[in-house]
C-alpha positions in Angstrom: 6.6 0.9 -2.4 5.3 -2.6 -2.6 1.6 -3.5 -2.2 -0.5 -6.7 -1.9 -3.7 -6.5 -4.0 -5.9 -9.4 -2.8 -8.7 -10.6 -5.0 -11.8 -11.3 -2.8 -14.3 -13.9 -4.0 -16.7 -16.5 -2.6 -15.3 -19.3 -4.8 -12.0 -20.1 -6.5 -11.4 -20.8 -10.2 -14.5 -18.9 -11.2 -13.1 -16.5 -13.8 -15.0 -16.4 -17.1 -13.0 -16.4 -20.3 -13.8 -12.7 -20.7 -12.5 -12.0 -17.2 -9.4 -14.0 -17.7 -8.7 -12.1 -20.9 -9.2 -8.8 -19.1 -6.8 -10.0 -16.3 -4.2 -10.9 -18.9 -4.4 -7.4 -20.4 -4.2 -5.8 -16.9 -1.2 -8.1 -16.1 0.5 -7.0 -19.3 0.0 -3.3 -18.4 1.5 -3.9 -14.9 4.5 -5.6 -16.5 5.0 -2.9 -19.2 4.8 -0.1 -16.6 7.2 -1.8 -14.1 4.5 -2.4 -11.5 4.6 -6.2 -11.7 6.3 -8.3 -9.1 4.2 -11.4 -9.0 0.6 -12.6 -9.3 -1.4 -15.9 -9.0 -4.6 -17.5 -8.1 -5.2 -19.2 -4.7 -7.2 -22.4 -4.1 -10.2 -22.3 -1.8 -9.9 -22.5 2.0 -11.3 -26.0 1.8 -7.8 -27.1 0.6 -6.0 -25.2 3.4 -4.1 -26.8 6.3 -3.4 -24.7 9.4 -0.2 -25.5 11.2 0.4 -24.4 14.8 3.9 -25.4 16.0 4.3 -22.7 18.6 6.2 -24.1 21.5 6.5 -27.4 19.6 2.8 -28.1 19.7 2.8 -29.9 16.3 -0.9 -29.2 15.6 -2.4 -29.4 12.1 -6.0 -28.6 11.3 -8.0 -28.9 8.1 -9.3 -25.6 6.6 -8.5 -21.9 7.0 -8.0 -19.9 10.1 -10.9 -17.7 9.0 -14.4 -19.0 8.6 -16.0 -16.7 6.0 -18.1 -16.8 2.8 -15.5 -14.6 1.2 -11.7 -15.3 0.9 -8.6 -14.4 -1.0 -8.9 -16.2 -4.4 -5.8 -14.5 -6.0 -3.4 -11.7 -5.6 -1.0 -9.3 -7.2 2.2 -8.0 -5.6 3.0 -4.7 -7.2 5.4 -1.8 -7.1 3.7 1.7 -6.9 5.1 5.1 -6.3 2.4 5.9 -3.7 -0.7 4.6 -2.0 -2.8 6.6 -4.4 -1.1 4.9 -7.4 -1.7 1.5 -5.7 -5.4 2.4 -5.2 -5.7 3.4 -8.9 -4.2 0.1 -9.9 -6.5 -1.8 -7.5 -9.5 -0.1 -9.2 -8.3 -1.3 -12.6 -7.6 -4.8 -11.2 -11.0 -5.0 -9.7 -12.6 -4.0 -13.0 -10.5 -6.5 -14.9 -11.3 -9.5 -12.6 -14.8 -8.4 -11.7 -14.1 -9.0 -8.0 -13.4 -6.9 -4.9 -9.7 -6.1 -4.4 -8.2 -5.3 -1.0 -5.0 -3.1 -0.9 -2.3 -3.5 1.8 1.2 -2.0 1.9 3.9 -4.6 2.3 6.3 -4.0 5.2 10.0 -4.0 4.9 
């Protein structure tokens, strides 16, 4: 099963050197144990552009579709044998990055 582990923060690019080192160790563990699919950081919602071309509307708006103090500042896409295993990995990821982590199964 594949899961999205979203890192939740109130700013982007805020990881300390200790946090980045812990994330590197966690990433290496994911890779070593065949959980790793992909991971990266995400820029702040201020850099977002929202496109709505439903019915050919051609609309573009600055900013995110969500107005919140917290947002996704990074993510992992992982393989896990079960939801329980994904949750255990999310707990480890949250500890490594020192941020909240949301877990969602990927469809399809």
